[in-house]
N, C-alpha and C positions, 0 to 999 in steps of 0.2 A: 179672550178675556180682558182686553184692554179697557172695556167699559165698566165692568163690575167693580174692580178694586178702586178706581177713581171715584165712582159713585159712593163707595163706602164712606168717603170723607165728605162728599158733596151733600148727601142727605142729612147728616147731622148739622152741617153748616146752616141749612135752611130752617131746621127745627130750633136752632139756638139763637140765630140773629133775629127772628121774628119777635119773640118775647122781649128781647133787648130793646128793639125799636118801640114796642108798645110801652115799656117802662119809661123810655125817654120822651115819648109823645104825651105822657100824662093824660090818658083817657081819650085821646083822639083816634086811637086804633083799638078796635073791639077784639074780644077773644075770638069771635067768629072769623074775623079777618086773619088773625094769627094762625088759627087752626085750619084755614082753607087749603086744600090740596089741588085747587084748580090750576090749569095750565098758566093762566094769567092771574097770578096771586102774589101776595107778599112773600110767601115761601119761595116761589120761583125767582122773584126779583132779588131776594137776599142770596140765593145760590149764585145767581149771575154775578152779583157784586163781589161775592167771595172769590169767584174764579178770576174776575178781572184784577182783583187785588194781588193774587199770587202769581199772575201770569209772568211778570218779570223774573220771578225766581224759577218757575218751571222751565223757562226757556234758556236758562244758564247752561253752559257746557258741562258743569259738574256740580256736585252738592257740597263742595268744600265750604262755600260761603254760608252754609246753613248750620254750622257748628253752634253759634250762639243762639239762634232761633230755636234749635232743637232743645237746648238746655232750658230755655225759657218755657217751651211748651211742656217739658217734663215737670217743671216747678208748678206750672198752673194746673196740671192734671192732679198732682199731689194736693194742692190747695183745694180743688174741687172735692176730692175724696174726703178731705178733712171737714169741709163745710157740710157735705151730705151726712157724714157720720155724726157731726154735732147736732144737726137738725133731727136726725133719727133718735139720738139718745134723749134729747130734750122732749120730743113727742112721747116716747115710751115712759119717761119720768112723769110727765103731765097726766097721762091716762092711767098710770099705776100698773101697767102690764106690758109684757113684751109685744103681744099681739093684740090688734083691735078686737073688741068683743064680737064683732060680726064675722071674724075670720076663724074658721075651725082649725084645730090643732093639726089636722091632717094636711092642711094646705102648706104647712111649713115642712112637711116630710115627703110630699109627693106633688108633682106639678099638676095644675088644674087640667091640663090637656091629656093626662094619663100617659100611656106609652108614646104617643105622638109628641107630647110636651118634653119627654125625656130625650127623644131622638132630636128634636129641634134644639134643646139645650146642648146636646153633644155637638151638634154642628156649630153652634155659636162659640162654644168653648174652643173647638178646633181652630176656627178662624181668628180667635182672640190672640192666639200666640203665633199666628202665621206671619213671620217676618223674613222668610227665606229669601224673597226676591230682593231685599235690601242688604243681605249679608255680603255679597260680592262687591257691590258699589261701596259700601262702608269700609270693607277691608282694603280696598284699593286707595281710599282716602286717608288711611292711618299714616301718621308721620313716620312711625317706626313699626311697620307691620311685623307680627310674629305670631306664632300659633298660641302662645300663652296669653298675649294681650287679646287675641281674637276670642279665645274661650272666656276670658274674664268679661268682656263686653256682652257676650251672649248670655252667660250665667246671671250676671247682675241685672241686666235689663229684663230678662225673663222672670226673675225672682221678684223684682220691684213691681213689675206689671201684674204679677199674680197676687201680691198683697193688696194693691190698689183695687183690682177686680173683686177680690174677696170682700173687702170692706164695703165698697159701694153696693155690691150685689146683695149681700146679706142684710146690711143695715137698711138699705132702701126698701127691700122687700118687707122687712119687719114693720117699717113705718106706714107702708101704704097697703098692706094686705088687708082685704075686708072693706076697704073704702070704696065709694062709688066710682065705677070705672075700672077698678083694680089697678095693678101695677103696669104702667106703660112700658113698651119695649125700650123707649128712651126715658130713663128714670127722671130726667129734668122736666118732662112734660107733665109730671104730677104736681110740680110746684107752680104756684101762680106767678105771673109775670111781675107782681108788685113786691116780690121778695128781694130785698136789696142784696143780702149775702149770697143767695143763690144766683142772682144776676151777675155778681162778681165772678162766680164760678162759671157761669155761662160765657162771660166775656173771655176768661182764660181758656176755656175749652174751644171756643170759637177760633182762637189763635192756634190751638193745638191741631184742630182738624184742618185749618187752612194750610199749616205746614205739612200735615199728612197728605194733602193733595199734591204738594210738590214732591214729597218723598215717594209717592205712587207714580208720579209722571216720569221721573228720571229713570227708574228701571224699565218702565214700559217703552220709553224711547229707545233704550238699548236693545230691548227685545225686538222691537219693530225693525230696527236697522238690520238685524240678521236675515230678515225676509226680503230686503230690498236689493236692487242691483248694486254692484260694487261701486258705481259712479256716485251713489248716495252715501257711501261709507265715509267717515271722517278719517283723516290720515293717522296712521298708527306706527309709523316708522320711528318716531321719537319716543323716548321714555316719558312717562307722565310727570309733569312738574308738580302735580298735586301731592306726590308722595314726600316732598321736602318742604321746609318752611319758606316763607316768602323772601327772606333775605338770601338764602342759598339759591333759590330760584332765579332771582334777578342777577346774581353773580354768574350762574351757569348760562343764562341766556346771553349776557354780555360777552362771555367767552365763546359763544357759539356751540356749546356742548349740547344744549337741548333747544328745542323750539320754544317760542314764547307761548305762555298759556293761551289756550283757545278762547276766542271771543265769541259772543252771541252772533249767529249768522242766520241766513235764510233757512238752513237745514233745521237748526234748533227751534226757531220760531214756528216753522210749519208743523214739526212733530208735536210740540207742546199744544199748539192751537188745535190740531186734529183730535188729540187725546182729550183735551179739556172739553171741547164742544160735544163729543160723543158721550163723555161721562156726564156732562150737564143735562143733556137731552134724556138720558136714561134716568137720572136722578129725579127729574121733574115728574116722571110717570110712575115712580116707585112709591107706594103708599106709606111705608114705614121702614126704618133702618133694619128691623129684625128680618125683614124679607131678604135684604141683601146679605146679612150675616148668615142666615140659615142656608141660602143657596150656595154662597161661597164656601161655607163650612162643610156642607155635605158633598161637594164636588172637589174643588180646588184645594180646600183646606186639608181634608183627609188624604187626598192623593199626594200632594206635595209634602205634607207634614209627616205622613206615616208610611204609606204604601211605597212610594218611589224611593226614599232613602233606604228603607229595609231591603227592597229589591236590588238596589245598586250595591249594597253592602254584601248581599248574598252572592252577586255575580263577580265582585272584584276581590273579595277576601280569600286568602289561602287558609284552609282549615287543617293546621298541622300541629295543634296543641289542644289540651283540654280546655283552656280558657277560650280559645277560638270556637271550640265546639259548643260551649254554653252560649256564646254570643250568637252562634249559628241557630240554635233553637229559639232564642229570644227574637232574632230578626224574622224568622218564619212566623212566630206568633203575631208579631207586630204587623207584618205584611198581610196575613190572613184576616186578622181582626179588622185592620184598616180597610181592606177590600170589601168585607161584608158590611161594615158601617157605611161605607161610601154608597153602596147600593140601597141599603135600607133607608138611610137618612135622606138620600136624594128622592126616593119615591115618596117618603113622608112630606118632604117640603113641597114637592110638585103638587101632590094631592091637596095640601092645605091652601096653597096660593093660587092654583089654576083650576081646581075642580070645585 
C-alpha cells in the first residue's frame, strides 16, 4: 500500500496547481488544458513539480524539521474552510434560498447514488480520519512524550479536522447542489480559476498537500525498512536525539553520550525517490481523488481504523471487571461492524470504478 497513501496527496496537488497556473497566465491556459487528465498534461506536470519541491523534505532522516510547516498547513486549511464557507453563505443569500431551485430537497437528505453513495461516503469518512500511520513517528518526535500529551494531540487534531470537514462538506454541497455538473469530488473544482479568494485557498491547500506527501513518505520509509535485509537498517544503538531540544542535543553529542543527529544519506534518498516515483505514476492514472479515498477507506481505512484495533483489544485485554465487560461487548460490535463494512464497501468501490 505504499502507492495509494502517497497518491492521496499527489492527486489533489495536480488538481490545485493547474487552476493557479491558469490564473497567473491570464488567459494563456484554457480550461480544457487545466481539466485534461492525459498522461502528458498540465496536471501531470504540476504533480511532478510538487514532488520535486518536497523531495528535500521527504528524504530527511526524521520529521522533526516539519514542525513549523505543519503548523502553516493547518492554518491554510482553516483559511480555505473559511473562504468556502463565506462563498457558500454569500451564494445562498444572493439566491434567497439554501438550495438551488434545480436541486430537490431529497438531494440534501440522501446521496444521489443511493445505497452505493452511502457506502462510498462511509469509505471516504473512514479514510478522512485515518492518521494511525503517523501516530508513532509523531510520538517519537515529542520533546516530552507522555500519555496525556499524546491523547491531547489525538483528540484536538481529530476534533479540529472534524469541524473543518463538516463546514466545507455541508456548505460546499448547499452551494453547488443542482448546478450543471453537480458537486465535484474535489469541491475546489467547482470554482472558476478566476476566483481570487478561492485561489488563495488553493495556494494554501497546495502547501498542505505538499507537506502531506512528506508526512506520508516518512512512515512508509519506516515500514519498508522492516521488510529489507539488516544491512539496509539504520543504526539504532543510540537514543534518538530528536526527543530533546537542539541545545541539549549538541551538549550530549559533545560529551559523547549520544550519536550526532542522522544526516541525509543514500538510504534516505533512495527510499524517498522510490516511494515518490511510484506514487506519482499511480496519481497520473487516477481520474479523481474520490477514487483514492473510496478505495483506501473501504480497505485500509476500515481495517486499520476499526477492525484491527478492536481485535487487538479483545486479544490483549483481561476481562476481570464489569467495566471491562462493557468494553468487551463494544469491541466486538466495532470489530464485526467494521469487518462487514470493509467487505461491502470494497465491493461497492470496485464495481463503481472497475466495472
